[in-house]
C-alpha positions as CSV (number, residue, x, y, z in Angstrom):
1,M,0.0,0.0,0.0
2,I,2.8,2.4,0.8
3,H,4.6,1.6,-2.4
4,A,1.4,2.2,-4.5
5,L,0.8,5.5,-2.7
6,T,4.4,6.6,-3.4
7,L,4.0,5.9,-7.1
8,I,0.8,7.9,-7.2
9,L,2.5,10.9,-5.5
10,L,5.4,10.6,-7.9
11,A,3.0,10.7,-10.9
12,A,1.2,13.7,-9.5
13,M,4.2,15.8,-8.8
14,P,6.7,15.7,-11.7
15,K,9.5,18.3,-11.5
16,T,9.5,21.1,-14.0
17,A,12.7,21.6,-16.1
18,H,13.1,24.3,-18.7
19,G,9.3,24.7,-19.2
20,F,8.2,21.1,-19.4
21,K,7.5,18.2,-17.0
22,V,10.0,15.6,-16.1
23,W,9.3,12.3,-14.2
24,R,12.1,10.4,-12.5
25,A,11.9,6.6,-12.5
26,A,11.0,5.0,-9.2
27,V,12.2,1.5,-8.2
28,D,9.6,-1.2,-8.2
29,D,10.3,-3.1,-5.0
30,S,7.8,-5.8,-5.8
31,S,9.8,-7.1,-8.8
32,E,12.2,-10.0,-8.5
33,T,14.6,-8.5,-11.0
34,P,15.8,-4.8,-11.1
35,R,12.8,-2.8,-12.4
36,A,11.8,0.8,-12.2
37,C,8.9,2.8,-13.7
38,A,7.9,6.4,-14.4
39,H,4.2,7.0,-14.1
40,M,3.1,10.0,-16.2
41,S,-0.6,9.5,-15.4
42,K,-2.9,6.7,-14.5
43,D,-3.0,5.7,-18.1
44,L,0.7,6.2,-19.2
45,E,3.7,4.3,-17.7
46,I,7.2,3.6,-18.9
47,C,9.3,0.9,-17.2
48,L,12.8,-0.6,-17.5
49,E,13.4,-4.2,-16.4
50,V,17.1,-5.3,-16.3
51,H,17.8,-9.0,-17.0
52,E,19.8,-9.8,-13.9
53,A,21.5,-12.8,-15.5
54,D,23.1,-10.7,-18.2
55,E,26.6,-9.5,-17.4
56,D,26.2,-6.4,-19.7
57,C,23.2,-5.2,-17.6
58,S,20.9,-5.3,-20.7
59,G,17.2,-4.9,-20.2
60,T,13.9,-4.0,-21.9
61,F,11.9,-0.8,-21.8
62,S,8.1,-1.0,-22.1
63,F,5.6,1.7,-22.7
64,K,2.1,1.0,-21.3
65,R,-1.0,2.8,-22.3
66,R,-4.2,2.1,-20.4
67,G,-2.6,-1.0,-18.9
68,A,-1.6,-2.6,-22.2
69,I,2.0,-2.6,-23.6
70,A,2.1,-0.4,-26.7
71,A,5.9,-0.5,-27.4
72,T,9.1,-2.1,-26.2
73,W,12.8,-1.5,-27.0
74,S,16.2,-2.5,-25.7
75,G,17.9,-0.7,-22.8
76,I,20.8,-0.9,-20.4
77,G,20.7,-0.4,-16.7
78,M,23.5,1.8,-15.3
79,M,25.5,-0.7,-13.2
80,C,22.5,-3.0,-13.6
81,S,20.2,-0.6,-11.8
82,A,16.9,0.1,-13.5
83,S,16.2,3.6,-12.0
84,S,18.7,5.7,-14.0
85,F,16.2,7.2,-16.4
86,E,13.8,10.1,-16.6
87,V,10.8,10.9,-18.9
88,A,9.9,14.3,-20.1
89,Q,6.8,15.6,-21.9
90,V,8.0,17.9,-24.7
91,D,6.2,19.3,-27.8
92,L,8.8,18.4,-30.3
93,D,7.0,19.2,-33.6
94,G,5.1,22.3,-32.4
95,T,1.7,20.6,-32.8
96,G,0.5,21.4,-29.3
97,K,0.4,17.7,-28.5
98,P,3.4,16.7,-26.4
99,D,5.7,13.8,-27.1
100,L,7.4,11.7,-24.5
101,V,11.3,11.6,-24.4
102,V,13.0,8.9,-22.3
103,A,16.6,9.7,-21.3
104,N,18.5,6.7,-19.8
105,L,22.0,7.0,-18.3
106,E,23.6,3.8,-19.6
107,A,27.2,4.3,-18.6
108,S,29.8,6.8,-17.3
109,S,33.5,6.6,-18.0
110,N,36.5,7.1,-15.6
111,G,38.7,10.2,-15.9
112,L,36.7,12.7,-18.0
113,V,33.5,11.1,-16.7
114,V,31.8,10.9,-20.1
115,S,28.1,10.0,-19.7
116,W,26.6,7.7,-22.4
117,V,22.8,8.5,-22.6
118,A,20.2,6.7,-24.7
119,L,17.2,8.6,-25.8
120,A,13.9,7.3,-27.0
121,V,11.1,9.4,-28.5
122,L,7.4,8.3,-28.3
123,D,4.2,9.7,-29.6
124,P,1.8,8.5,-26.8
125,R,-1.3,8.8,-29.1
126,A,0.1,6.9,-32.1
127,D,-0.8,3.3,-32.9
128,S,3.0,2.7,-33.2
129,P,4.3,5.0,-30.5
130,L,8.1,4.5,-30.8
131,K,9.5,7.1,-33.2
132,A,13.2,7.4,-32.6
133,L,16.2,6.0,-30.7
134,F,19.7,7.4,-30.5
135,H,22.7,8.2,-28.2
136,V,24.3,11.4,-27.0
137,Q,27.0,12.4,-24.4
138,E,26.9,15.1,-21.7
139,F,23.1,15.1,-21.9
140,G,20.9,17.4,-19.9
141,W,17.3,18.6,-20.2
142,D,18.5,22.1,-21.1
143,A,19.4,20.5,-24.5
144,F,15.7,21.0,-25.3
145,L,14.8,24.6,-26.2
146,P,11.0,25.0,-26.6
147,R,10.0,27.1,-29.6
148,P,6.5,28.0,-31.0
149,N,7.1,25.8,-34.1
150,G,8.7,22.9,-32.1
151,A,11.6,22.3,-29.8
152,H,15.2,22.6,-30.8
153,F,17.6,20.0,-29.4
154,L,21.3,20.3,-28.9
155,A,22.9,16.9,-29.4
156,S,26.3,16.8,-27.7
157,E,29.3,14.5,-27.7
158,W,33.1,14.5,-27.2
159,R,35.3,14.6,-30.3
160,G,39.0,15.0,-31.2
161,G,39.9,18.0,-33.3
162,T,42.3,20.7,-34.0
163,D,42.4,24.5,-33.4
164,S,43.3,27.2,-35.9
165,K,47.0,26.6,-35.3
166,G,46.7,22.9,-35.9
167,N,47.1,21.8,-32.3
168,S,45.0,18.8,-31.3
169,H,42.4,19.0,-28.5
170,T,39.4,17.2,-27.1
171,Y,36.2,19.2,-27.7
172,L,32.7,19.1,-26.5
173,V,30.6,19.5,-29.7
174,G,26.9,20.4,-30.0
175,T,24.7,20.1,-33.1
176,E,21.3,21.9,-33.2
177,L,18.5,19.7,-34.3
178,G,14.8,20.1,-35.1
179,W,12.1,17.4,-35.3
180,S,9.8,15.8,-37.9
181,N,7.5,13.0,-37.0
182,G,9.5,12.5,-33.8
183,C,12.8,12.0,-35.6
184,P,15.7,14.5,-35.2
185,R,16.6,16.5,-38.3
186,L,19.6,18.8,-38.9
187,L,18.8,22.5,-38.9
188,G,22.0,23.5,-40.6
189,S,25.7,22.8,-40.9
190,T,26.9,24.9,-37.9
191,E,28.2,23.1,-34.8
192,R,29.3,24.4,-31.4
193,W,32.9,23.4,-30.4
194,R,34.3,24.1,-27.0
195,P,37.8,22.8,-26.1
196,L,38.4,20.8,-22.9
197,T,40.2,23.3,-20.7
198,N,40.4,23.9,-17.0
199,G,37.5,26.4,-17.5
200,L,35.2,23.8,-19.0
201,A,36.2,21.3,-16.3
202,R,35.2,23.9,-13.6
203,D,32.0,24.7,-15.4
204,R,31.0,21.0,-15.6
205,A,31.8,20.5,-11.9
206,A,29.7,23.5,-10.9
207,I,26.5,22.1,-12.4
208,P,24.3,20.5,-9.8
209,R,23.3,17.1,-11.2
210,A,21.4,14.1,-10.1
211,L,21.5,12.1,-13.3
212,F,22.3,14.6,-16.0
213,G,24.2,17.8,-16.8
214,A,23.6,21.0,-18.8
215,P,25.2,20.8,-22.3
216,R,23.5,23.9,-23.7
217,K,24.8,26.0,-20.8
218,L,28.3,24.6,-21.3
219,L,28.2,25.3,-25.1
220,S,26.9,28.8,-24.6
221,A,30.0,30.0,-22.7
222,R,33.3,31.1,-24.0
223,P,35.5,30.0,-25.6
224,T,32.9,28.1,-27.6
225,E,33.4,28.4,-31.4
226,F,30.8,28.1,-34.1
227,R,32.2,25.9,-36.9
228,R,30.5,25.3,-40.2
229,A,30.9,21.8,-41.6
230,S,31.9,21.3,-45.3
231,P,29.8,19.2,-47.7
232,A,31.0,15.7,-48.1
233,D,32.4,14.2,-51.3
234,S,29.6,12.4,-53.1
235,K,32.0,10.3,-55.2
236,G,30.9,6.7,-55.1
237,A,27.4,7.5,-53.8
238,K,24.6,5.1,-54.9
239,E,20.9,5.2,-54.8
240,V,19.2,3.6,-51.8
241,V,16.4,1.4,-53.1
242,K,15.2,-0.2,-49.9
243,V,15.6,0.3,-46.1
244,S,14.6,-2.5,-43.8
245,G,15.3,-4.1,-40.4
246,T,14.8,-3.3,-36.8
247,P,15.9,-0.6,-34.3
248,E,18.9,-2.9,-33.5
249,T,20.0,-3.5,-37.1
250,T,18.8,-1.5,-40.1
251,C,20.0,-2.4,-43.6
252,F,20.3,-0.3,-46.7
253,D,20.0,-2.0,-50.2
254,F,21.6,-0.1,-53.1
255,E,20.8,0.1,-56.8
256,D,23.8,-2.1,-57.6
257,R,22.3,-4.9,-55.4
258,S,24.9,-4.3,-52.6
259,Q,23.8,-3.9,-49.0
260,V,25.2,-2.3,-45.9
261,C,23.8,-2.6,-42.4
262,T,24.2,-0.4,-39.3
263,N,26.9,-2.7,-37.8
264,A,29.2,-1.4,-40.6
265,F,28.9,2.3,-39.6
266,A,28.5,4.3,-36.4
267,R,26.1,7.0,-37.6
268,R,24.6,8.9,-40.5
269,G,25.3,12.3,-41.9
270,D,23.8,14.8,-44.4
271,G,26.3,14.9,-47.2
272,R,24.9,18.2,-48.6
273,L,25.6,19.9,-45.2
274,G,28.6,17.8,-44.1
275,A,27.0,17.6,-40.6
276,M,26.2,14.4,-38.7
277,L,23.1,13.2,-37.0
278,P,23.2,11.6,-33.4
279,M,25.0,8.3,-32.8
280,D,23.1,5.1,-33.4
281,L,20.1,6.9,-34.8
282,W,17.0,4.9,-35.7
283,C,13.8,6.5,-36.9
284,S,10.4,4.8,-37.6
285,D,10.1,6.7,-40.9
286,E,13.5,5.8,-42.3
287,A,12.1,3.9,-45.3
288,S,10.0,6.9,-46.5
289,T,12.7,9.5,-45.9
290,L,15.8,7.6,-47.2
291,E,14.6,5.4,-50.1
292,G,15.4,7.1,-53.4
293,R,18.3,9.2,-52.0
294,R,22.0,8.5,-52.6
295,A,24.4,7.3,-49.9
296,A,28.0,6.3,-49.5
297,I,30.1,4.8,-46.7
298,A,33.2,6.9,-45.6
299,P,35.5,7.2,-42.6
300,E,34.5,9.6,-39.8
301,P,36.2,13.0,-40.6
302,W,37.8,13.5,-37.2
303,A,40.5,11.7,-35.2
304,R,39.2,9.0,-32.8
305,R,40.9,6.4,-30.8
306,F,38.8,3.7,-32.5
307,A,38.2,4.6,-36.2
308,S,34.7,3.9,-37.5
309,N,32.6,4.7,-40.6
310,L,29.6,6.8,-41.2
311,L,26.9,6.8,-43.9
312,W,26.7,10.0,-45.8
313,V,23.2,10.6,-47.4
314,W,22.4,13.1,-50.1
């Protein structure tokens, strides 16, 4: 009875962050395996259940609507805990009908303490609610900037790069995105780059955090630079004739009957802009938005400890 009352109170009193409501997951003590849920209302619930036998702390998210499961997707519990996620209600497309955004802290590194955050976007009214899945680093709810025509989102990550003198640095990089049908879309080719200095380290340490930080605040302070990406070389690009698969593995079939799947590249980019979309992006409308366009595999255009490829799309 106490546990049920606690859940009701949590559902009734979400915190407000940057103009929208955010619910923190609460541990389900009645579950035999690690499980936590966020209750947005009596009809809407999102839970993560961690498979305790799995060494990688993998689990399953479920979205319940009026008591019935309407969507599921894979998730990871931070140190095999299920309560490291929050759910926000954000009007992404500017329709006046809020979407649900699930942010799950999956891992945090030593040293720089890089957070690895998985995001899921759901339309709670749709027959197929799950709209997008992707990863970012240094996430915080201030990444969402509400606008009359829909929220902007600053997707952040750490990259290697060089300054104007050719010196190598580690940078916190942010890319501004808009939304269409619950899927992130690039708003342009300009990115925010801030080098890792003592000043950035102090600013990060000064941010009060429970789960998440404040990337937009960090990337609005000096010495953040605005850099414009250059269009990618379209040599070797081929027409995409079919897109198929699942959120875990999506495959692209080309006009020459070759095929490439998402295990062959880390992310996608817009070749016309030379800018990249978030890591591990999957969208429910990929077939309709990518079929008929041209694409090519190429190495990532910045230095990384572990080299990987990306799929440029024109």
